KEFISE-211277 format. One record per residue (C-alpha): residue number from 1; residue in one letter; x, y, z. Coordinates in nm, 4 decimals. Example, Ala and Ser with C-alpha at 12.3 -4.5 7.8 and 13.67 -1.06 7.14 Angstrom:
BEGIN
<node><seq>1</seq><type>A</type><u>1.2300</u><v>-0.4500</v><w>0.7800</w></node>
<node><seq>2</seq><type>S</type><u>1.3670</u><v>-0.1060</v><w>0.7140</w></node>
This chain:
BEGIN
<node><seq>1</seq><type>M</type><u>-1.8197</u><v>-0.6940</v><w>-2.4609</w></node>
<node><seq>2</seq><type>E</type><u>-1.9712</u><v>-0.3628</v><w>-2.2597</w></node>
<node><seq>3</seq><type>E</type><u>-1.9410</u><v>-0.3330</v><w>-1.9046</w></node>
<node><seq>4</seq><type>R</type><u>-2.3347</u><v>-0.3132</v><w>-1.8757</w></node>
<node><seq>5</seq><type>E</type><u>-2.3846</u><v>-0.6178</v><w>-2.0098</w></node>
<node><seq>6</seq><type>V</type><u>-2.1129</u><v>-0.8031</v><w>-1.7560</w></node>
<node><seq>7</seq><type>Q</type><u>-2.4126</u><v>-0.9275</v><w>-1.4781</w></node>
<node><seq>8</seq><type>K</type><u>-2.2285</u><v>-0.8088</v><w>-1.1441</w></node>
<node><seq>9</seq><type>R</type><u>-2.1952</u><v>-1.0727</v><w>-0.8949</w></node>
<node><seq>10</seq><type>E</type><u>-2.4811</u><v>-1.0944</v><w>-0.6212</w></node>
<node><seq>11</seq><type>L</type><u>-2.3194</u><v>-1.0875</v><w>-0.2557</w></node>
<node><seq>12</seq><type>L</type><u>-2.4706</u><v>-1.3975</v><w>-0.1710</w></node>
<node><seq>13</seq><type>D</type><u>-2.3371</u><v>-1.5366</v><w>-0.4122</w></node>
<node><seq>14</seq><type>E</type><u>-1.9801</u><v>-1.4610</v><w>-0.3482</w></node>
<node><seq>15</seq><type>I</type><u>-2.0045</u><v>-1.5364</v><w>0.0488</w></node>
<node><seq>16</seq><type>G</type><u>-2.1467</u><v>-1.8730</v><w>-0.0933</w></node>
<node><seq>17</seq><type>S</type><u>-1.8788</u><v>-1.9214</v><w>-0.3055</w></node>
<node><seq>18</seq><type>R</type><u>-1.6433</u><v>-1.8524</v><w>-0.0812</w></node>
<node><seq>19</seq><type>V</type><u>-1.7796</u><v>-2.0621</v><w>0.1999</w></node>
<node><seq>20</seq><type>G</type><u>-1.7229</u><v>-2.3212</v><w>0.0157</w></node>
<node><seq>21</seq><type>C</type><u>-2.1118</u><v>-2.4014</v><w>0.0268</w></node>
<node><seq>22</seq><type>M</type><u>-2.2231</u><v>-2.7009</v><w>-0.2050</w></node>
<node><seq>23</seq><type>Y</type><u>-2.5538</u><v>-2.5091</v><w>-0.2027</w></node>
<node><seq>24</seq><type>L</type><u>-2.7095</u><v>-2.1329</v><w>-0.1519</w></node>
<node><seq>25</seq><type>S</type><u>-2.9251</u><v>-2.2409</v><w>0.1019</w></node>
<node><seq>26</seq><type>D</type><u>-2.5819</u><v>-2.4486</v><w>0.3241</w></node>
<node><seq>27</seq><type>L</type><u>-2.5856</u><v>-2.0266</v><w>0.4337</w></node>
<node><seq>28</seq><type>H</type><u>-2.9354</u><v>-2.1291</v><w>0.6373</w></node>
<node><seq>29</seq><type>Q</type><u>-2.7004</u><v>-2.4028</v><w>0.9053</w></node>
<node><seq>30</seq><type>P</type><u>-2.5100</u><v>-2.1813</v><w>1.1959</w></node>
<node><seq>31</seq><type>A</type><u>-2.2252</u><v>-2.4605</v><w>1.0928</w></node>
<node><seq>32</seq><type>W</type><u>-2.1240</u><v>-2.2407</v><w>0.7925</w></node>
<node><seq>33</seq><type>L</type><u>-2.1529</u><v>-1.9309</v><w>1.0272</w></node>
<node><seq>34</seq><type>P</type><u>-1.7612</u><v>-1.9246</v><w>1.1251</w></node>
<node><seq>35</seq><type>R</type><u>-1.6612</u><v>-1.9518</v><w>0.7805</w></node>
<node><seq>36</seq><type>V</type><u>-1.9332</u><v>-1.6682</v><w>0.6618</w></node>
<node><seq>37</seq><type>R</type><u>-1.7476</u><v>-1.4686</v><w>0.9319</w></node>
<node><seq>38</seq><type>Q</type><u>-1.4332</u><v>-1.4783</v><w>0.8116</w></node>
<node><seq>39</seq><type>V</type><u>-1.5249</u><v>-1.4437</v><w>0.4484</w></node>
<node><seq>40</seq><type>L</type><u>-1.6939</u><v>-1.1003</v><w>0.5260</w></node>
<node><seq>41</seq><type>Q</type><u>-1.3520</u><v>-0.9422</v><w>0.6725</w></node>
<node><seq>42</seq><type>S</type><u>-1.2452</u><v>-1.0244</v><w>0.3069</w></node>
<node><seq>43</seq><type>I</type><u>-1.5314</u><v>-0.8407</v><w>0.1017</w></node>
<node><seq>44</seq><type>S</type><u>-1.5944</u><v>-0.4795</v><w>0.0190</w></node>
<node><seq>45</seq><type>P</type><u>-1.9271</u><v>-0.3671</v><w>0.1803</w></node>
<node><seq>46</seq><type>E</type><u>-1.9001</u><v>-0.0767</v><w>-0.0619</w></node>
<node><seq>47</seq><type>R</type><u>-1.8804</u><v>-0.3624</v><w>-0.3407</w></node>
<node><seq>48</seq><type>Y</type><u>-2.3019</u><v>-0.3967</v><w>-0.3186</w></node>
<node><seq>49</seq><type>S</type><u>-2.5788</u><v>-0.2315</v><w>-0.2646</w></node>
<node><seq>50</seq><type>L</type><u>-2.7496</u><v>-0.2136</v><w>0.0875</w></node>
<node><seq>51</seq><type>R</type><u>-2.9818</u><v>-0.3705</v><w>-0.0514</w></node>
<node><seq>52</seq><type>Q</type><u>-2.7676</u><v>-0.6523</v><w>-0.1066</w></node>
<node><seq>53</seq><type>W</type><u>-2.6888</u><v>-0.6851</v><w>0.2320</w></node>
<node><seq>54</seq><type>N</type><u>-3.0111</u><v>-0.6638</v><w>0.4338</w></node>
<node><seq>55</seq><type>D</type><u>-3.1207</u><v>-0.9553</v><w>0.1531</w></node>
<node><seq>56</seq><type>A</type><u>-2.8193</u><v>-1.1261</v><w>0.2885</w></node>
<node><seq>57</seq><type>V</type><u>-2.9101</u><v>-1.0217</v><w>0.6020</w></node>
<node><seq>58</seq><type>S</type><u>-3.2421</u><v>-1.1974</v><w>0.5779</w></node>
<node><seq>59</seq><type>Y</type><u>-3.1517</u><v>-1.4857</v><w>0.4058</w></node>
<node><seq>60</seq><type>I</type><u>-2.8937</u><v>-1.5846</v><w>0.6737</w></node>
<node><seq>61</seq><type>S</type><u>-3.0195</u><v>-1.5371</v><w>0.9397</w></node>
<node><seq>62</seq><type>G</type><u>-3.3648</u><v>-1.5688</v><w>0.8580</w></node>
<node><seq>63</seq><type>K</type><u>-3.4930</u><v>-1.2373</v><w>0.9702</w></node>
<node><seq>64</seq><type>A</type><u>-3.6588</u><v>-0.9009</v><w>0.7896</w></node>
<node><seq>65</seq><type>C</type><u>-3.4097</u><v>-0.7085</v><w>0.8092</w></node>
<node><seq>66</seq><type>A</type><u>-3.3447</u><v>-0.3279</v><w>0.6874</w></node>
<node><seq>67</seq><type>F</type><u>-3.0770</u><v>-0.1763</v><w>0.8359</w></node>
<node><seq>68</seq><type>T</type><u>-3.0577</u><v>0.1636</v><w>0.6947</w></node>
<node><seq>69</seq><type>Q</type><u>-2.6369</u><v>0.1463</v><w>0.6383</w></node>
<node><seq>70</seq><type>I</type><u>-2.3986</u><v>-0.1007</v><w>0.4762</w></node>
<node><seq>71</seq><type>S</type><u>-2.2108</u><v>-0.1182</v><w>0.8003</w></node>
<node><seq>72</seq><type>E</type><u>-2.4835</u><v>-0.2148</v><w>1.0373</w></node>
<node><seq>73</seq><type>A</type><u>-2.6358</u><v>-0.5019</v><w>0.8251</w></node>
<node><seq>74</seq><type>V</type><u>-2.2147</u><v>-0.6751</v><w>0.7972</w></node>
<node><seq>75</seq><type>Q</type><u>-2.2182</u><v>-0.5775</v><w>1.1888</w></node>
<node><seq>76</seq><type>Y</type><u>-2.5183</u><v>-0.7782</v><w>1.2031</w></node>
<node><seq>77</seq><type>L</type><u>-2.3374</u><v>-1.0658</v><w>1.0489</w></node>
<node><seq>78</seq><type>Q</type><u>-2.0318</u><v>-1.0584</v><w>1.2047</w></node>
<node><seq>79</seq><type>D</type><u>-2.2063</u><v>-1.0995</v><w>1.5809</w></node>
<node><seq>80</seq><type>F</type><u>-2.5413</u><v>-1.2653</v><w>1.4808</w></node>
<node><seq>81</seq><type>Q</type><u>-2.5895</u><v>-1.6168</v><w>1.6835</w></node>
<node><seq>82</seq><type>P</type><u>-2.8740</u><v>-1.8616</v><w>1.5452</w></node>
<node><seq>83</seq><type>E</type><u>-3.1833</u><v>-1.8894</v><w>1.8466</w></node>
<node><seq>84</seq><type>E</type><u>-3.0431</u><v>-2.2125</v><w>1.9419</w></node>
<node><seq>85</seq><type>N</type><u>-2.7289</u><v>-2.0753</v><w>2.0140</w></node>
<node><seq>86</seq><type>R</type><u>-2.8135</u><v>-1.8370</v><w>2.2284</w></node>
<node><seq>87</seq><type>M</type><u>-3.0359</u><v>-2.0600</v><w>2.4532</w></node>
<node><seq>88</seq><type>K</type><u>-2.7345</u><v>-2.3149</v><w>2.4877</w></node>
<node><seq>89</seq><type>K</type><u>-2.5558</u><v>-2.0261</v><w>2.5796</w></node>
<node><seq>90</seq><type>E</type><u>-2.8100</u><v>-1.9082</v><w>2.8286</w></node>
<node><seq>91</seq><type>N</type><u>-2.9000</u><v>-2.1776</v><w>2.9809</w></node>
<node><seq>92</seq><type>K</type><u>-2.5636</u><v>-2.3010</v><w>3.0031</w></node>
<node><seq>93</seq><type>S</type><u>-2.5381</u><v>-1.9309</v><w>3.2399</w></node>
<node><seq>94</seq><type>N</type><u>-2.8174</u><v>-2.0313</v><w>3.4455</w></node>
<node><seq>95</seq><type>T</type><u>-2.7095</u><v>-2.3657</v><w>3.5783</w></node>
């Protein structure tokens, strides 16, 4: 089989598989974020295009993102906190 016939695995598929999600849509769940962060540490960012990284960030965070550097997208995912978690932390610090 020629190399061009082999479909390159998509970044989201790899993250979902390595995280252990039954469905790709599970990546929307905040409970999976710690595992997503672990998986990201073992992925070589340059294996995937900037478009795939932007798609992954948008899919996981639920926010449209258009980074200009792969490293920015990776860092965003590493630091990402869903709104509900951020609000809980802010409420704790205000009490």
